[in-house]
C-alpha positions in Angstrom: -38.6 66.4 42.9 -37.4 67.1 38.9 -34.8 69.5 38.7 -33.8 69.6 42.2 -30.7 69.2 44.0 -31.2 65.4 44.9 -31.6 64.6 41.4 -28.4 65.8 40.5 -27.1 63.7 43.0 -28.5 60.9 41.7 -27.4 61.6 38.5 -23.5 62.3 39.4 -23.7 59.0 41.7 -24.7 56.9 38.6 -21.8 58.7 36.8 -19.9 57.4 39.5 -21.3 54.2 39.8 -21.3 53.3 35.6 -18.0 54.6 34.7 -16.2 52.3 37.6 -17.7 49.5 35.7 -16.1 50.7 32.6 -12.9 51.2 34.2 -13.7 47.1 35.7 -14.6 46.2 32.6 -11.4 48.0 30.9 -9.0 46.6 33.6 -10.6 43.1 32.9 -9.7 43.4 29.1 -6.1 44.7 29.9 -5.3 41.3 32.8 -6.8 39.1 29.7 -4.6 40.2 26.8 -2.7 37.0 26.5 -5.4 34.8 27.9 -6.0 32.5 24.5 -9.3 32.6 23.5 -10.3 35.6 25.5 -13.2 38.4 23.6 -12.4 41.2 24.4 -15.5 43.3 26.6 -17.3 46.1 26.7 -19.5 48.0 29.4 -23.0 49.2 27.3 -24.6 51.9 28.7 -27.6 53.8 28.3 -29.7 56.6 29.5 -31.8 55.8 32.6 -35.8 56.7 32.1 -36.7 60.4 32.0 -38.7 61.9 35.0 -41.9 64.0 34.6 -41.9 67.6 37.1 -43.6 70.6 36.4 -44.3 69.7 32.7 -40.9 68.9 31.4 -38.9 65.8 31.5 -35.6 65.5 33.2 -33.0 62.5 33.2 -32.2 60.7 35.5 -28.3 59.6 34.9 -26.7 56.5 33.4 -27.0 52.7 34.1 -24.5 50.1 32.8 -27.2 47.9 30.4 -25.0 44.6 30.0 -21.1 44.0 30.0 -20.8 42.6 26.0 -18.9 40.5 24.7 -17.3 41.3 21.4 -17.7 38.1 18.9 -19.2 37.1 15.8 -19.9 33.9 15.7 -20.4 33.0 12.2 -16.4 34.5 11.7 -15.7 32.2 15.0 -17.3 29.0 13.2 -15.5 29.5 9.9 -12.1 30.2 11.8 -12.8 27.0 13.7 -13.0 24.8 10.5 -9.9 26.0 8.7 -8.1 25.2 12.2 -9.4 21.9 12.3 -7.9 21.3 8.2 -5.0 23.2 9.0 -4.3 20.5 12.1 -5.5 17.9 9.7 -2.4 18.8 6.8 -0.2 19.7 9.7 -0.5 16.1 11.0 0.1 15.0 7.7 2.7 16.8 6.6 4.9 15.8 9.6 4.0 12.0 8.7 4.6 12.3 5.1 8.0 14.0 6.4 9.0 11.0 8.4 7.7 8.5 5.6 10.0 10.2 3.0 13.1 9.7 5.3 12.5 6.4 5.7 12.1 5.7 2.0 15.1 8.2 1.2 17.4 6.6 -1.3 19.8 9.1 -0.6 21.9 9.5 2.9 24.5 7.4 5.2 21.8 4.7 4.4 21.9 4.8 1.1 24.3 1.5 0.5 20.9 -0.1 2.6 18.0 1.0 0.6 16.0 -1.3 -1.7 17.0 0.3 -5.4 20.7 -0.2 -4.0 20.3 -4.0 -3.0 18.4 -4.7 -6.3 21.1 -3.3 -7.8 23.3 -5.7 -6.0 21.3 -8.5 -6.6 21.6 -7.6 -10.1 25.4 -7.8 -10.0 25.3 -11.1 -8.0 22.8 -12.7 -10.9 25.3 -10.9 -13.6 28.3 -12.4 -11.8 26.8 -15.8 -11.7 26.1 -15.5 -15.3 29.5 -14.8 -16.1 30.7 -17.9 -14.2 27.5 -20.2 -13.7 29.3 -23.1 -11.5 31.2 -20.7 -9.5 30.5 -21.0 -5.9 32.0 -18.2 -4.6 29.5 -16.4 -7.1 26.9 -18.5 -6.2 27.8 -17.5 -2.3 27.6 -13.7 -2.9 24.3 -14.1 -4.7 22.6 -15.9 -1.9 23.6 -13.2 0.3 22.8 -10.2 -1.9 19.3 -12.3 -1.5 19.2 -12.4 1.9 19.8 -9.0 2.3 17.2 -7.6 -0.2 14.1 -10.0 1.2 15.1 -8.5 4.4 14.9 -5.2 3.4 11.4 -5.9 1.9 10.5 -6.8 5.0 12.3 -4.2 6.9 9.4 -2.1 5.0 7.0 -3.6 5.1 7.4 -4.4 9.3 8.4 -0.2 9.6 5.0 0.6 7.8 3.3 -1.6 9.6 5.2 -0.3 12.8 3.8 3.0 11.8 0.1 2.3 11.4 0.5 1.1 15.0 1.9 3.9 16.5 -0.6 5.8 14.3 -3.4 3.5 16.0 -1.7 4.3 19.8 -2.0 8.2 18.8 -5.7 7.9 17.5 -6.4 6.1 20.6 -4.7 8.8 22.5 -6.9 11.3 21.0 -10.1 9.4 21.5 -9.2 10.0 25.2 -8.5 13.6 25.0 -12.0 14.0 22.5 -13.9 12.4 25.4 -12.2 14.5 28.2 -13.0 17.7 26.0 -17.0 16.7 25.8 -17.1 15.5 29.2 -15.8 19.6 30.6 -18.2 20.8 27.5 -21.1 19.3 29.4 -20.0 20.5 32.9 -19.6 24.6 31.0 -22.4 23.8 29.5 -24.2 23.3 32.8 -22.1 26.5 34.2 -23.4 28.8 31.6 -27.0 27.6 31.9 -26.8 28.6 35.8 -25.1 31.8 35.5 -27.6 32.7 32.8 -30.4 31.8 34.4 -31.3 35.6 36.0 -30.9 36.2 32.5 -27.5 37.5 32.4 -25.0 36.8 30.0 -21.6 34.5 31.0 -18.9 36.2 29.3 -16.0 34.4 30.5 -17.6 30.8 30.5 -18.8 31.5 27.4 -15.0 32.2 26.5 -13.9 29.1 27.5 -16.5 26.8 26.2 -15.5 28.4 22.6 -11.6 27.3 24.0 -12.7 23.8 24.6 -15.0 23.8 20.9 -11.6 25.0 19.0 -9.7 21.9 20.9 -12.1 19.8 19.7 -12.4 21.2 16.1 -8.9 20.5 15.9 -9.1 17.1 17.0 -12.1 16.1 14.5 -14.8 17.7 12.4 -17.9 18.6 14.4 -20.7 20.7 14.0 -22.1 23.3 16.7 -26.0 24.3 17.4 -26.3 27.0 19.9 -29.5 26.5 21.7 -31.9 29.4 23.1 -30.8 28.2 26.7 -27.6 28.6 26.5 -26.6 25.3 26.0 -24.1 24.6 22.7 -24.9 21.5 21.4 -22.6 19.3 19.1 -22.3 16.8 16.8 -20.3 14.7 14.7 -20.0 15.0 11.1 -22.2 11.8 10.6 -24.9 13.5 13.2 -23.9 11.1 16.2 -23.9 13.9 19.4 -21.2 14.1 21.5 -22.3 17.2 23.9 -26.1 17.7 24.4 -26.9 20.2 27.2 -25.1 18.7 30.6 -24.6 15.3 28.9 -21.6 14.0 27.1 -21.5 10.9 24.8 -18.1 9.0 24.6 -16.4 7.5 21.5 -14.1 4.5 22.1 -11.3 3.1 19.5 -12.2 -0.7 18.5 -10.0 -3.4 16.9 -11.1 -4.0 13.4 -10.1 -7.6 12.5 -9.5 -7.2 9.0 -6.5 -4.5 9.2 -5.4 -5.5 13.0 -6.0 -1.6 13.7 -9.0 -0.1 14.9 -11.9 1.7 14.1 -14.1 4.3 16.4 -17.3 4.1 17.6 -19.9 6.4 19.2 -21.4 4.8 22.4 -25.0 6.2 22.7 -26.8 6.7 26.1 -28.2 2.9 25.7 -24.6 1.5 24.9 -25.3 0.9 21.2 -22.4 1.4 19.1 -22.0 3.2 15.6 -18.9 3.3 13.6 -18.2 6.5 12.7 -14.6 6.0 11.6 -15.3 7.1 7.7 -16.7 10.8 9.2 -13.7 11.7 11.0 -11.8 13.7 7.6 -10.5 16.6 9.5 -8.8 17.8 12.2 -5.4 15.6 13.7 -7.6 12.7 14.0 -8.6 13.4 10.5 -5.2 13.3 9.6 -4.0 10.0 11.4 -6.7 7.9 9.9 -6.2 9.1 6.4 -2.4 8.5 6.8 -2.6 5.2 8.7 -5.9 3.9 6.2 -5.1 5.6 2.8 -2.2 6.7 2.3 -0.2 4.0 4.3 -3.4 1.8 3.5 -3.4 -2.0 4.0 -1.6 -4.5 2.0 -4.8 -5.9 0.0 -6.2 -2.0 -0.1 -5.4 0.9 -1.8 -2.2 2.9 -0.3 1.5 2.6 -0.1 1.7 -0.7 1.5 -0.4 -2.0 -1.4 1.8 -1.0 -3.7 4.6 -1.9 -2.0 3.1 -5.4 -1.6 1.9 -5.7 -5.0 5.7 -4.7 -6.1 7.4 -7.6 -3.9 4.6 -9.9 -5.3 5.7 -8.9 -8.6 9.4 -9.2 -8.0 9.1 -12.6 -6.6 6.9 -14.0 -9.3 8.9 -12.4 -12.1 12.4 -14.0 -10.5 10.8 -17.4 -9.5 9.3 -17.8 -12.8 12.4 -17.0 -14.4 14.4 -19.6 -11.9 11.3 -22.6 -13.1 12.8 -22.3 -16.5 16.1 -23.0 -15.7 18.4 -26.1 -13.7 21.0 -25.9 -11.2 24.5 -27.1 -12.0 23.5 -30.2 -10.7 19.8 -32.2 -10.7 17.8 -33.2 -7.3 19.2 -36.5 -6.4 17.5 -39.5 -5.8 14.8 -39.7 -3.1 14.2 -35.8 -2.7 11.1 -34.7 -2.0 10.4 -31.2 -3.3 7.6 -29.3 -1.4 5.5 -26.5 -2.9 5.9 -23.1 -1.1 2.6 -22.4 -1.8 -0.4 -24.5 -0.1 -3.9 -24.3 1.1 -5.8 -25.4 4.0 -9.2 -26.3 1.7 -9.3 -29.7 0.7 -11.2 -28.6 -2.0 -9.2 -25.8 -3.0 -8.4 -25.2 -7.4 -5.4 -24.2 -8.2 -6.9 -20.6 -8.8 -6.8 -20.3 -5.5 -3.1 -19.9 -5.0 -1.6 -16.7 -4.5 -0.3 -16.9 -7.9 -3.3 -18.9 -9.5 -4.2 -15.7 -11.6 -1.0 -16.6 -13.6 -1.6 -20.1 -14.6 -1.8 -20.5 -18.3 -3.5 -23.2 -19.6 -3.9 -22.6 -23.3 -2.3 -23.7 -26.7 0.7 -22.5 -28.0 0.8 -22.4 -31.6 4.1 -23.1 -32.9 4.6 -22.3 -37.0 1.5 -22.2 -38.7 -0.1 -25.8 -38.2 1.0 -26.7 -35.2 -0.9 -26.2 -31.5 0.1 -27.6 -28.3 -1.0 -27.3 -24.6 1.3 -25.1 -22.6 3.5 -27.6 -20.3 6.7 -28.2 -18.6 10.0 -29.9 -19.3 10.6 -32.5 -16.3 14.2 -34.1 -16.6 14.6 -37.5 -15.5 18.3 -39.4 -15.2 19.7 -42.1 -13.8 21.0 -42.2 -9.7 23.9 -40.3 -10.9 22.0 -37.5 -12.6 23.3 -38.6 -16.1 21.4 -40.5 -19.1 18.6 -37.7 -19.0 15.6 -38.4 -20.7 12.8 -35.2 -20.9 9.1 -35.6 -20.7 7.1 -33.1 -21.9 4.3 -32.6 -19.3 1.1 -31.0 -20.8 -1.5 -29.5 -19.2 -4.3 -31.8 -20.1 -6.7 -34.0 -18.3 -5.1 -37.1 -16.8 -7.9 -39.5 -18.4 -7.1 -38.0 -22.2 -3.2 -38.7 -21.6 -2.5 -40.7 -24.5 -5.2 -40.2 -26.5 -5.4 -38.4 -29.6 -7.8 -35.7 -28.6 -6.8 -34.5 -25.4 -8.4 -32.2 -22.8 -7.4 -28.8 -21.6 -7.1 -28.7 -17.7 -8.6 -25.5 -16.2 -7.8 -23.4 -13.4 -10.5 -24.8 -11.7 -9.0 -27.9 -11.4 -7.4 -28.7 -8.1 -4.1 -29.6 -7.5 -4.6 -33.3 -7.1 -6.2 -33.7 -10.6 -2.5 -32.3 -11.5 -0.6 -34.7 -9.5 -2.3 -37.2 -11.7 -1.5 -36.5 -15.3 2.0 -35.5 -14.2 2.0 -38.8 -12.7 0.5 -40.4 -16.2 2.8 -38.8 -18.3 5.6 -39.5 -16.8 4.7 -42.9 -16.4 4.3 -43.3 -19.9 7.0 -41.4 -21.2 9.2 -43.4 -19.1 7.2 -46.9 -20.0 6.7 -47.4 -16.8 3.2 -48.8 -14.5 1.5 -45.5 -13.0 4.1 -44.5 -10.3 3.6 -41.6 -7.6 6.2 -38.7 -8.8 4.1 -35.9 -7.7 1.1 -35.7 -5.0 -1.2 -33.5 -3.7 -0.5 -34.3 0.2 -0.6 -33.1 3.5 2.5 -31.9 5.3 2.9 -30.2 8.4 3.6 -26.7 8.0 6.5 -26.3 10.1 8.3 -28.3 7.5 8.3 -25.3 5.5 10.4 -23.5 8.0 13.7 -24.3 8.7 15.5 -25.3 12.3 17.0 -22.0 12.1 13.8 -19.6 11.3 12.1 -21.9 14.1 15.1 -21.3 16.6 14.7 -17.6 15.7 11.3 -17.4 16.5 9.6 -15.7 19.7 7.6 -17.6 22.1 4.9 -15.1 21.2 5.5 -15.9 17.0 5.5 -19.4 17.7 2.1 -19.3 19.5 1.0 -17.7 16.7 2.7 -20.6 14.5 0.7 -23.3 16.6 -2.6 -21.7 16.4 -2.5 -22.3 12.6 -3.5 -25.8 10.9 -1.8 -28.3 11.9 -1.2 -29.3 7.8 -1.1 -28.2 4.5 -2.3 -29.3 1.0 0.8 -28.9 -1.2 1.8 -30.3 -4.3 4.9 -32.8 -3.6 7.5 -33.5 -6.2 9.4 -36.8 -5.6 11.8 -39.5 -6.5 12.5 -43.1 -5.5 16.5 -44.4 -5.4 16.9 -45.1 -9.0 16.0 -41.3 -10.4 17.4 -37.6 -10.1 14.9 -35.1 -11.5 14.9 -31.5 -12.6 12.8 -28.5 -14.3 12.4 -26.3 -17.4 10.5 -24.5 -20.0 7.3 -24.1 -18.1 5.0 -22.2 -20.1 2.0 -23.0 -18.2 3.5 -21.2 -15.1 2.4 -24.1 -12.9 5.7 -24.7 -11.1 5.7 -20.9 -10.3 2.6 -21.1 -9.2 2.8 -24.3 -7.1 6.9 -22.9 -5.6 8.1 -26.2 -7.0 12.1 -25.2 -8.7 11.7 -21.2 -7.4 14.0 -19.0 -6.1 11.5 -17.1 -3.2 9.3 -17.8 -0.8 6.3 -16.0 -0.3 4.3 -13.4 -1.9 4.4 -10.6 -0.3 6.5 -7.9 0.7 6.3 -9.1 4.6 7.0 -12.9 3.7 9.3 -13.1 1.3 12.3 -15.4 1.9 14.5 -17.8 0.0 13.5 -21.0 -0.7 15.0 -23.0 1.5 15.7 -25.7 -1.1 18.0 -23.1 -2.5 19.3 -21.8 0.8 20.5 -25.2 2.0 22.2 -25.4 -1.5 23.6 -23.2 -3.8 23.9 -25.7 -6.5 20.0 -25.6 -7.0 20.2 -21.9 -8.3 19.1 -22.2 -12.1 21.8 -20.0 -13.4 21.8 -22.6 -16.6 18.9 -24.6 -18.3 18.6 -28.3 -19.4 19.1 -28.4 -22.9 19.0 -30.9 -25.8 22.2 -29.8 -26.8 25.2 -28.0 -25.1 24.7 -24.4 -27.7 22.4 -23.3 -29.7 24.4 -22.2 -32.6 24.1 -24.2 -36.1 27.9 -23.9 -36.3 29.1 -25.9 -33.1 25.9 -27.6 -32.5 25.9 -31.5 -32.7 22.4 -32.7 -32.1 20.9 -29.9 -34.9 22.7 -30.5 -38.2 22.0 -28.5 -41.4 22.4 -30.5 -45.1 21.9 -27.4 -47.9 21.7 -29.0 -51.6 23.0 -27.0 -54.4 21.5 -23.4 -53.4 23.1 -20.3 -53.3 20.4 -19.3 -50.6 21.4 -20.2 -47.0 19.5 -20.8 -43.4 20.6 -20.9 -40.2 18.9 -23.2 -37.6 18.4 -23.0 -33.5 17.2 -24.4 -31.4 17.2 -25.9 -28.3 15.3 -28.8 -29.8 12.6 -30.5 -27.2 11.2 -33.1 -28.8 11.1 -36.7 -26.7 12.3 -38.2 -30.0 14.9 -38.0 -32.7 13.5 -35.6 -35.5 14.6 -34.6 -39.1 12.8 -31.6 -40.5 12.9 -30.9 -44.3 12.4 -27.3 -45.3 11.7 -27.6 -49.3 11.8 -24.4 -51.3 8.2 -24.3 -53.5 9.3 -21.4 -56.2 12.8 -19.9 -57.4 13.4 -16.3 -56.1 15.5 -14.0 -53.5 14.7 -13.6 -50.3 11.8 -11.2 -50.1 10.1 -13.6 -52.7 10.7 -17.2 -52.4 7.9 -19.7 -50.8 8.5 -22.8 -48.7 6.9 -25.6 -46.7 8.5 -28.1 -44.5 7.6 -31.5 -42.6 8.9 -33.3 -39.9 10.3 -37.2 -39.7 10.8 -39.0 -36.3 12.9 -41.9 -35.9 11.5 -45.1 -35.1 14.7 -47.3 -34.1 15.1 -48.9 -37.8 14.0 -45.7 -40.4 12.7 -42.2 -40.8 8.8 -41.5 -40.5 7.4 -39.0 -42.8 5.3 -36.5 -41.8 2.9 -34.5 -43.5 4.3 -31.3 -45.2 2.8 -27.7 -43.4 1.1 -25.0 -45.7 3.4 -23.2 -47.9 4.6 -19.9 -46.3 6.5 -17.2 -47.6 10.3 -17.2 -46.9 10.4 -13.1 -45.9 6.9 -12.7 -43.8 7.9 -10.1 -41.8 8.8 -12.8 -39.2 11.9 -14.1 -39.8 13.4 -16.1 -38.5 10.3 -18.7 -38.4 9.5 -21.3 -35.6 8.5 -24.3 -37.0 8.2 -26.9 -33.6 9.6 -28.3 -30.2 11.9 -25.2 -30.1 13.5 -25.1 -33.9 14.1 -22.3 -35.3 14.7 -21.2 -39.0 16.2 -18.3 -40.0 16.5 -17.2 -44.0 20.1 -15.3 -45.0 20.0 -12.9 -48.1 20.4 -14.5 -51.2 18.6 -16.7 -53.9 16.8 -19.8 -53.7 15.9 -22.3 -55.9 12.5 -24.3 -56.5 12.0 -28.1 -55.0 15.6 -27.8 -53.3 15.7 -28.8 -50.2 17.3 -28.3 -46.1 17.6 -31.2 -43.7 17.7 -30.5 -39.7 18.6 -33.4 -38.0 17.6 -32.9 -33.8 18.9 -35.2 -31.3 16.9 -35.7 -28.5 18.1 -36.3 -24.9 19.2 -33.7 -22.5 22.5 -32.2 -20.8 23.3 -29.7 -18.2 26.0 -27.8 -19.2 28.2 -26.8 -16.3 28.9 -23.1 -18.3 25.2 -22.6 -19.3 24.4 -19.3 -18.1 20.9 -18.4 -20.5 19.2 -18.3 -17.2 20.9 -16.2 -15.6 21.2 -14.0 -18.0 17.7 -13.4 -18.7 17.0 -13.2 -14.8 19.3 -10.1 -14.7 16.9 -8.4 -16.8 14.0 -8.5 -14.9 15.4 -6.6 -11.7 15.7 -2.8 -13.5 11.8 -2.7 -14.1 11.0 -3.6 -10.8 13.6 -0.7 -9.6 12.1 1.6 -12.3 8.0 0.8 -10.3 9.8 1.8 -6.9 11.5 4.7 -7.9 7.8 5.8 -9.5 6.1 4.8 -6.1 8.8 6.9 -4.3 8.6 9.5 -7.2 4.1 9.2 -6.4 5.6 9.1 -2.2 7.0 12.9 -3.2 4.3 14.5 -5.4 1.6 13.5 -2.6 4.0 14.9 0.1 4.1 18.1 -1.8 0.5 18.8 -2.4 0.1 18.5 1.2 2.1 20.8 1.9 1.0 23.0 -0.3 -2.6 22.7 0.8 -1.3 23.0 4.0 0.5 26.9 3.1 -2.8 27.8 1.3 -5.4 26.9 4.4 -2.6 28.4 6.9 -2.8 31.8 5.0 -6.8 32.1 4.8 -6.3 30.7 8.7 -4.3 33.9 9.4 -6.5 36.4 7.6 -9.6 34.7 9.6 -7.5 35.4 12.2 -7.2 38.8 11.9 -10.7 39.2 11.2 -11.3 37.7 14.7 -8.5 40.0 16.1 -10.1 43.1 15.2 -13.4 41.8 15.9 -12.3 40.4 19.9 -8.8 40.8 20.5 -7.3 42.9 23.3 -5.5 45.7 22.2 -4.1 47.6 24.8 -3.5 50.9 23.6 -7.0 50.9 23.0 -7.5 49.7 26.5 -5.5 52.7 28.0 -7.3 55.2 25.7 -10.7 53.8 27.3 -9.0 54.0 30.7 -8.1 57.5 30.5 -11.5 58.4 29.2 -13.2 56.5 32.0 -10.8 58.3 34.5 -12.0 61.6 33.2 -15.6 60.5 33.1 -15.2 59.6 36.7 -13.8 62.6 37.3 -16.5 64.3 35.6 -19.2 62.4 37.4 -17.4 63.1 40.6 -17.8 67.1 40.1 -21.2 66.5 39.6 -21.6 65.0 43.1 -19.2 67.7 44.5 -21.3 70.8 43.2 -24.9 69.1 44.7 -23.0 68.8 48.1 -22.2 72.6 47.8 -25.7 73.6 46.4 -26.8 71.5 49.2 -24.9 73.1 52.0 -25.7 76.2 50.7 -29.3 75.8 50.7 -28.8 74.5 54.3 -27.2 77.5 55.5 -29.9 79.9 54.6 -32.6 78.2 56.3 -29.8 78.6 59.4 
């Protein structure tokens, strides 16, 4: 009955019961104050529906409508996304710190850093330049060169090993992701079961959110709340990871192009989809970016590609210059030189070789009238290495050798065609029937490896080697028992492209080694050059002579002369004037053994045209000094053919020392780029960390447990409970009074 003692008792009991719920919820909050991912709960109460009695409506007390989980899904999602980015940049920062430490040019290992070894390599070449025939200097250079190549390979091996380690870490990350998605599907099932009667499973939802956060920290995902209580989770590319009570796996699959792994999503029908490119955040995103983009691969962008290109340019620059020179002895009779760059394709062109893009099959101008094909010099001596004769091998087709109109070879010609034109030109110059001096032939790949290299290989490495083709196609230079040979002055880059007379072999940071020919005999280190005379200045040259007839002006000549026959150059003044205004013309006469056979006069040109000294041809250069020049007066320059090796020659060694510094600068630039990248990552991590902390504070204000607040609530509920108990006590006393009246 409304307003009855029974109603009073009912209201008091509802207060006791529901304020007890409040105490229970508060106690639960206090107990979980340090529980990761716990969301503060609160007992939400409402007044019970009143009842009518005597024309009045009387309340029936209180009931607890729900135990509310205090969360903001939008804030939580933004926080998870920021945590995902923070995880990525944390992993990147750690990896870059490790990488910087390895490439550091300071510290205890600075004497073995690449930059230091390059400097020592340069200094060793300088020592050889100072004493070209010195055995000790050459031996030191060889040791420094080996240390440098080992460091190149060591750095490449380190980067490759680091990528392999990252690949293992990624595989472990995939296992962890699969474990999380399986558990999420199980939690989905439990949430669904608990909430079947419209009861919110707060603690299970917290557990699910913690798992989702863990997943975000591993990779970027998207989450969708379903009306039935399920959460659906997909990757950035839309691949479903969790759908209701089902989960879908990821797997790492080996990539034959990189040797690493890609990440596949496996459907319920066991179909597979590569989702690697879609994983850009979380720890996985950091590991993948570090492995595939920052470190990268030799043939793609990244540190390895930059480092590989550095090694490739270093090898090329040293090899190309080395082919311009000669050691202190020719290659002896019966020697076979095998090109270190080869192909396994019978139909390969020279452009397909590792340095095929560096070939130059064009014409080179000397003076104003002469244009000759690119070429290299092959020097052929007798069996003792004396009486050296120069053969200029031009890059022309074999069919046009000896013809007036020659046709240039192209980079699309085969090495076999090059061998044909070499053989014809050498035979023609020596007055012999065509012989095989160069051959595009099959050689066992094992021939490219020394016994020491083979002995040092593991069984696994030998198995890999044996899996390669049995033979490779390469250019071989050889001689019979009657002549020795050497090379120089290659304007076509053919020798360096084929790997003939080169210093290094290999063309990547991981394959750079010493050429076996040089390693076996340090006398073949090309510190000098085979030239047509022993020096390059007029005053001491017996092979280039100048005669000045009655002029107050003078000129200087230099070489070396690269012609195959003795020659006489005449330089005739066309108009009397000083150096700034005078003009001249020149012609070349050849010695036929009896007299000079005069050539045609070249076009008139200025004595001083801004291009002083002036190149005539075959290496002969003239430089006009200050003075007055008289019309029709003639200077004569005699050039004698025939080559010599000067044991004191250091021209090539000096040229080689100048090649190291630009490579060092490129390397330092790469280190700078790594440092800049590292600083950018650290800066980005700092920015994300600040915003993550701010969002975390917002989340804590909404969902976090404050002990002070909970203690305050506990006291309040205690007072509410006491008040409700007082109501029950009052109702009981009133009932007793009413009962006593009846008695």
